[in-house]
C-alpha positions as CSV (number, residue, x, y, z in Angstrom):
1,M,40.0,-8.1,-15.0
2,Q,37.2,-10.7,-14.8
3,R,34.4,-9.7,-12.7
4,P,33.8,-11.9,-9.6
5,G,31.4,-14.5,-10.6
6,V,31.7,-13.8,-14.4
7,V,32.1,-16.9,-16.5
8,D,35.1,-16.8,-19.0
9,S,35.6,-18.2,-22.1
10,V,36.6,-21.4,-21.0
11,G,33.9,-22.1,-18.1
12,A,36.3,-21.1,-15.2
13,G,35.3,-21.5,-11.8
14,R,34.2,-18.2,-9.7
15,V,37.1,-16.0,-8.4
16,P,36.9,-15.1,-5.0
17,N,35.4,-11.3,-3.8
18,R,37.6,-8.6,-3.0
19,W,36.3,-6.6,0.0
20,G,33.2,-5.2,-0.4
21,E,32.7,-6.9,-3.8
22,G,30.5,-9.8,-2.5
23,Q,27.7,-7.0,-1.4
24,R,27.8,-5.4,-4.5
25,L,27.5,-8.7,-6.4
26,R,24.4,-10.0,-4.6
27,Q,22.8,-6.3,-5.0
28,E,23.7,-6.5,-8.8
29,I,21.9,-10.2,-8.6
30,L,18.6,-8.6,-6.8
31,D,18.5,-5.8,-9.2
32,A,18.8,-8.1,-12.4
33,A,15.7,-10.1,-10.9
34,G,14.0,-7.1,-10.3
35,R,14.6,-5.7,-13.8
36,L,13.2,-9.3,-15.1
37,L,10.2,-9.2,-13.1
38,R,8.9,-6.2,-14.7
39,D,8.2,-7.8,-18.1
40,V,6.5,-11.2,-16.7
41,D,3.1,-11.9,-14.7
42,G,4.9,-13.6,-11.8
43,P,8.5,-14.9,-10.3
44,E,7.5,-18.6,-11.8
45,R,8.4,-17.1,-14.9
46,V,11.8,-15.9,-14.1
47,S,14.7,-18.6,-13.8
48,L,17.7,-18.4,-11.4
49,R,19.3,-19.0,-14.8
50,A,17.8,-16.2,-16.4
51,I,18.7,-13.7,-13.2
52,A,22.5,-15.0,-13.4
53,R,22.6,-14.2,-17.0
54,E,20.9,-11.1,-16.8
55,A,23.4,-10.1,-14.1
56,G,26.5,-11.4,-16.2
57,I,27.8,-13.6,-14.0
58,S,27.4,-18.0,-13.8
59,A,24.1,-19.6,-12.2
60,G,26.5,-20.9,-9.8
61,A,27.4,-17.7,-8.3
62,V,23.6,-16.6,-7.6
63,Y,23.8,-19.7,-4.8
64,S,27.3,-18.1,-3.0
65,H,24.2,-15.3,-2.2
66,F,20.8,-17.1,-2.1
67,K,20.0,-20.7,-1.2
68,D,17.2,-20.8,-3.8
69,K,14.9,-18.3,-6.2
70,N,12.7,-18.3,-3.6
71,D,15.2,-16.6,-1.1
72,L,16.5,-14.4,-3.9
73,M,12.7,-13.1,-4.4
74,W,11.9,-12.5,-0.4
75,T,15.1,-10.8,-0.2
76,L,14.1,-8.4,-2.9
77,L,10.9,-8.0,-1.6
78,D,11.9,-7.5,1.9
79,G,14.3,-4.9,0.5
80,A,11.4,-3.0,-1.2
81,Y,8.9,-3.2,1.9
82,T,12.0,-1.4,3.8
83,A,12.6,1.2,1.0
84,L,9.1,2.3,1.1
85,S,9.1,2.6,4.7
86,E,11.9,4.7,4.6
87,Q,10.8,6.9,2.0
88,M,7.6,7.4,3.6
89,C,9.1,8.2,7.1
90,A,11.4,10.6,5.4
91,A,8.8,12.4,3.9
92,R,6.7,12.9,7.0
93,D,10.0,13.8,9.0
94,A,10.8,16.4,6.3
95,A,7.7,18.4,7.2
96,P,7.6,20.8,9.6
97,A,7.5,19.7,13.3
98,D,4.5,22.3,13.9
99,D,2.2,21.1,11.0
100,P,1.2,17.9,11.8
101,W,-1.2,17.7,8.9
102,A,1.7,18.4,6.5
103,G,3.2,15.1,8.1
104,L,0.3,13.0,7.1
105,R,-0.3,14.4,3.8
106,A,3.4,14.2,2.8
107,T,3.3,10.6,3.8
108,V,0.3,9.7,1.9
109,D,2.0,11.8,-1.1
110,S,5.3,9.7,-0.9
111,Y,3.4,6.4,-0.8
112,C,1.2,7.4,-3.7
113,E,4.2,8.7,-5.7
114,L,5.5,5.2,-5.7
115,A,2.2,3.8,-7.3
116,T,2.6,6.6,-10.4
117,G,6.0,7.1,-10.5
118,A,7.6,3.5,-10.4
119,P,4.5,1.1,-10.9
120,H,6.8,-1.9,-11.6
121,R,8.0,-1.5,-7.9
122,Y,4.1,-0.9,-6.9
123,D,3.6,-4.8,-8.5
124,L,6.3,-6.2,-6.8
125,L,5.2,-5.0,-3.6
126,F,1.6,-5.9,-3.9
127,R,1.0,-8.0,-6.9
128,I,3.7,-10.2,-6.9
129,G,5.0,-10.2,-3.3
130,P,1.7,-11.7,-1.7
131,G,1.8,-14.5,-4.0
132,L,5.4,-15.7,-2.9
133,P,5.5,-19.1,-0.8
134,P,6.5,-17.5,2.8
135,P,10.2,-18.8,3.5
136,Q,10.3,-20.9,6.5
137,G,10.0,-19.6,9.8
138,L,8.5,-16.3,9.0
139,Q,7.0,-14.6,11.9
140,Q,5.7,-11.4,10.1
141,H,5.1,-10.4,6.6
142,P,7.5,-7.5,5.6
143,M,4.2,-5.6,4.4
144,A,3.8,-5.1,8.1
145,R,6.2,-2.4,8.2
146,L,4.3,-0.4,6.2
147,L,1.3,-0.6,8.4
148,D,3.6,0.4,11.1
149,V,4.5,3.5,9.3
150,W,0.7,4.5,8.8
151,R,-0.3,3.8,12.3
152,E,2.7,6.1,13.5
153,T,1.9,8.6,11.0
154,V,-2.2,8.7,12.3
155,V,-1.4,8.5,15.6
156,A,0.9,11.5,15.5
157,Y,-1.5,13.3,13.8
158,L,-4.5,12.6,15.7
159,T,-2.4,13.0,19.2
160,A,-1.2,16.6,17.7
161,T,-4.5,17.8,16.9
162,G,-6.2,16.8,20.6
163,H,-8.3,13.7,19.2
164,G,-6.8,11.3,21.0
165,S,-5.4,7.7,19.5
166,D,-8.3,5.8,19.9
167,G,-9.4,3.9,16.6
168,A,-6.0,5.3,15.3
169,D,-5.5,1.5,14.0
170,L,-8.6,1.3,12.3
171,T,-8.3,4.4,10.9
172,A,-4.5,3.7,9.6
173,K,-6.0,0.4,7.4
174,L,-8.8,2.6,6.2
175,L,-6.4,5.2,4.7
176,W,-4.1,2.4,3.4
177,S,-6.7,0.3,1.9
178,G,-8.6,3.2,0.4
179,L,-5.5,4.7,-1.4
180,H,-4.6,1.0,-2.4
181,G,-8.0,0.7,-3.9
182,Q,-7.9,3.9,-5.6
183,L,-4.4,3.5,-7.1
184,G,-5.4,-0.2,-8.4
185,L,-8.6,1.3,-10.2
186,W,-6.5,4.6,-11.7
187,R,-4.0,1.6,-13.1
188,N,-6.6,-0.1,-14.5
189,V,-9.0,2.7,-15.7
190,S,-6.2,5.1,-16.6
191,P,-8.1,6.3,-19.8
192,L,-11.1,7.3,-17.5
193,A,-9.0,8.8,-14.7
194,D,-6.0,11.4,-15.2
195,D,-3.6,12.8,-12.6
196,V,-6.4,15.3,-11.2
197,V,-9.0,13.0,-10.8
198,L,-6.8,10.7,-8.8
199,E,-5.5,13.6,-6.4
200,D,-9.6,14.5,-6.1
201,L,-10.0,10.9,-5.0
202,R,-7.1,11.1,-2.6
203,D,-8.5,14.2,-1.2
204,G,-11.9,12.5,-0.8
205,I,-10.4,9.9,1.5
206,L,-8.8,12.2,3.5
207,R,-11.8,14.4,4.1
208,A,-14.0,11.4,5.1
209,L,-11.4,10.2,7.5
210,F,-9.9,13.3,8.9
211,G,-12.3,16.1,7.9
212,R,-10.0,18.2,5.9
213,D,-8.0,18.0,2.5
């Protein structure tokens, strides 16, 4: 049976989706866009027709899920920020409740694992994403969700250790920007820096901000 949205040999129109198939096809389109973005410099090098071809559907079928390419890219970006935020929170919450430092370290490690283990997703978030034209009516960039996680994590640690939350916002921003800068340098000068060096740099940031590693 023909998969919904797939063009047959005579170019027949798209058949209606069965229950649940629309959401699955929508995700397949997003996955196809994500794969294509791995091999190009930016979203301008990826067309909707190419995305449709990668997903194995007609170009017209894409428009039943996204109004244009920018809508598709922002949906992909939004999902990536949400996934990373949830991943960081899950790592933090899995740490022992009586060890706030373990929760902070787990959050940091979860963030760094994305950059070192899935660089194409890290690029989507921090290289491709910031260059996308914002959709009309955007109130807040989805990147703000990550800052919320950093703030919550830092506040939880400072409060649990009796330091109070004053300055937590700045500390969260310093932690994130420091890690991001180190990971960027690590990516660009990898012949000079291995995982041990990266871990030492990470510990250096934590030591500078919190007095321990």
